N, C-alpha and C positions, 0 to 999 in steps of 0.2 A: 376366429376360425372355428370350424365345426368341432363339436365336442366328441371325444372318443373315450369310451370308458375302458380303463385298463383292467386287466385281470391276470391272475396267475395261470388261469387256463386260457387256451386259445379260444377266441371268439370270432365269429364272422364279422369283419369290420363293415361299417356302413360305407361301402365303396363309393356310392354316388356322391358322398360329401367330403371324402378325405382330401381332395385336391385343394381345398380352400385353406392353404397354408398362409402363415404370415410371410411377408416378403421384406426385403431390405433394399434400400436404394444404393446401388454402386455408383461411384463416380471417380474421376481421376483429378487430383489436385494439380493444377498447372504450377510448375516450379517458380515461374516468373511472376504471374499475377495472383496466385493463390486461389483462383477460381476453380470450382468443380466443373469438369467437362464430361461429356459422354455418359450422362446419367441413364441407368437402366434399372429395372426391378429384378431381383433374384429371390427365389424361394429360400427360406432359412433352414429347410430340412430336406435331406435327400439321401440317395443311395451311393455308397462307395463300392467300387468293383475291383479293388486291389486283390491280387492273387487268384483271380477267376480266369484261369488259363486253360482248363480242360475243355474239350470240345462241347459246346452247348451250354456250359455252366453260366457264363456271363449273359448270354442271350436269354436264357430261361429266367435268371434272376432279374434282369432289367425288365423283361416283359411282365413278370409277376408284379414287380414294384409299380410299374406304370398302371397296370390294371387295378392295383390296390390304392392308387391315388398319388403316388410319388410323382413329382414333376421336376426334380433335379437329379441328374445323373453325373457322377464324377468318375472319369476314367483318366488314362494317361498312356502315352506311347510305351512307357516302360512296363505296363501291365499286359501288353500283347493281346488286348481284347477290344480295341477300337472298332474293328470290323463287326464283331458280334454285338457291340453296343449299338451301332448304327442299324444293324438288321432288326434288333428288337424295337428300336424307336419307330422304324417304318412299319413293322408288323403290328404295332400297338393300335394303329389307326387314329391315334391322337394327333391333332394338328401340330406341325413342327414348332410353331410359335408358342405353343403351350408347354413345351419341354425345354428346360434349361440345361444345356450340355457344356460340360467342362472337360478339357483335356490339357495335357502338359507337354512342354518341350523337354525331352529327355536330357538328363545332365550331360551325357556323353555327346549329345548333339548341340549343346549350348556352347559353341566355340566361336561364333562369328555372326555378323549381321546377316550374311547370305544364308547361313545354316538355319537361323531362326525362321526365315521366310520359307526356305525349302521344306522344313519339317512341319511347318504349319500347313502348307499345301498338302503334304503327304498325309497328315492326320485327317484333313478334310476328305481326301480321297478314300481313306480307309473307313471313315465314318459314313461316307456317302452323303455328306451334307454340303450345302452351299456356304454356310458360315457357322462359326462357333459362337457360343454366348460368352464364354470366358476361357482365355488361353493363359496358362501359367508357366513360368520358368520353374521347373521341378525342384531345383535347388540352386544355390549360388554357384555359377560356373567355377570350376576348380582353378582355371586360369584367371587370376584376378584381373589381368590386363584385358581380358575378353569381355568382362562384365558390361562395360559401357556399350560396346558394339552389339552385343546380344540384346540389350534392352532397346537400343535404337531399332533393331530388327523387329522386336515385339511392337514398338510404337508404329512401325510401318505396316505390320499386319493389321493393326487397328485402323490406320488411315486408309488402307485398301478395302476395308469392310469384310475382311476374312474372319474377324472376330468382333464382337460387340463390346468387349472389355478385355483388359490384360491385367495380369498380376504376377505374384511370385509365390513360392512355397518353400518352407524351411529356411526362411531368411531370419537371421537374428537382428536385434536392434541396431547393431553396428552396420550390418549390411544395408538396412533401410536408410540409415543416416547417410551412408556413403552415396546412395542413389541421388541425393539432392545435388551432387556435384556433376552428374552426367545425364540425368533424366530431363526430358522436356515436360512429361507428365509422370506423376508418381503412380505406383500400383493401386488398383482398386481393392485388392484382396491380398492377404498373406495367409496361406494355408499351412498350419502347423499342428503337431501332435498336442492335444489338449485333453485332459481328463482330471478327475478328482485327485489323482496322485501326482500330477504335474500341472499345476494351475497357472503358472507363467504370468503373474500379474504385470511384471515389467515389460515383457514382450507384447502382451496385449495392449498395454498403454502406448508403447512405441508404434505399434501398428496403427492404432487409432490416431496417433499423433501426426501421421503423414496423410491422414484422410482415408485410410484403407479399412476394410472390414476383416475381422478374424474369421477364418474358416477352419473348423476343427476336424482333424482326422484322428482315428483310433480313440474315440471317446470311451472305449472299453479297455484301453491299454493292451490291445490285441488279446484280450481275454486273460492276461496274466494275473489280474487282481480280483477276479470275480468271486474268489473265496475269502475276500477281505471281511473280517468280522465287523468292522465299523460300517461298511457298506450294507451288510446284511441287517444290522440293527436299524439303519435308516430305512431300508426298503420294507422291513417288517412294520415300521411305524407308520408308513404311508400306504401300505397294502399294495405293493407292486414287486416285480422281480428286481434283483440287484442290478441287472443290466439296464432295466428301464430307469432306475434311480440315477445311475451314472450318466446315461444319455441325457436325461432331463436336466441334470446339473449343468452339463456342458451347454445345452440349449438356453438355459436360464442366464448364462453369462452374457447372452446376446450374440453368441457366435453362430455362424452358419454351421450346421452339424450334419455330418455324413457318415453314420455308422455303416460298416460293411457287413454284408451277409449274403450268401447265396441260398440260404434255407428259407423257403416261403413262410414257415411259421415264425421264424425270427424276424423276417422282414416286416411282417404284420405286427409282431410284438414291439419292435423298435418304433414303428409308427405310433402305436398306442401310447407310448411314453409321453407324448406331447401333452396329454390331458392330466398328467400327474401334478399334484400340488405339493411342492417341497417346502412350503412355508414352515418355519420353525426348525429347519434342519441346517441352517446356514453355518452355525458354529461347529457342528459335527463335521460338515464337509470341509471347513477351513482347517480343521485339525488333521485331515487326511493327507495334506500336501507333503510329499517327500521328495519332490523333484525327480520323480522316476521316469526314465526314458525307456519306452518299450521297444523302440526300433533304432533307426539311425538318427543322428542329431547334427545335421549340417549347420544348425543355428549357432553352434559353438565354434565353428571353424573360422579361420582368418577371413 
């Protein structure tokens, strides 16, 4: 991918080259045959738009990110900004097939086969798109008995071409294992909170064990840990900001990484983290893990 030079000061990024991100191949493991199906390419770095609900905030953030080279946008019905996300994508002038769009089935809507289809169509309408690139169940349905029918609905959304891939979010290892009993194809992605203070090696291994990719949200632990002395020491040693060091650590795990920001300076700073070399800091990062959850944690639910 293109080289981006990090700095503590804001620089004008080489916009014409930034979209040359690494990609990862998504696929769905067939439960019966074990074969990988529906393979597509997905950028490994993108913009998360959680909590961008003020008028124009999400639109402006997405538009700036795309203009700066981002090609992956992660939204959700629960964020109340699918409409602005779609507006920004169209306004950007970038061909639709060059932008990878992720949205999610809201947990309160994850109640049945029919509801999964209904709300996938609603998200498409709000986004103003013909299809999604990746559709996720935002969290394990609270009604355990509904989980099988909801996933069947997700599989049908894929079969109808409404989305190019399907996956889950906030699923624990036991949730993933349970899916083997009711899924025809397994998720291509499990999106979970992941950062240096909650490194989740077992969950990452379980996700990879079903043929899915880890997608990491809150790589900065929602900003709760940016005054961490250990992180500051690491960032000083590699000449970057603490936020950039944390983001790059997540990226270096091999996870798809989606830091959230509506601040144009931060959006560009986050992107510049990709060029940072963290070689030699591995042991320091390993000592930072404290199983810290900065938000909700459905992965621990039944």
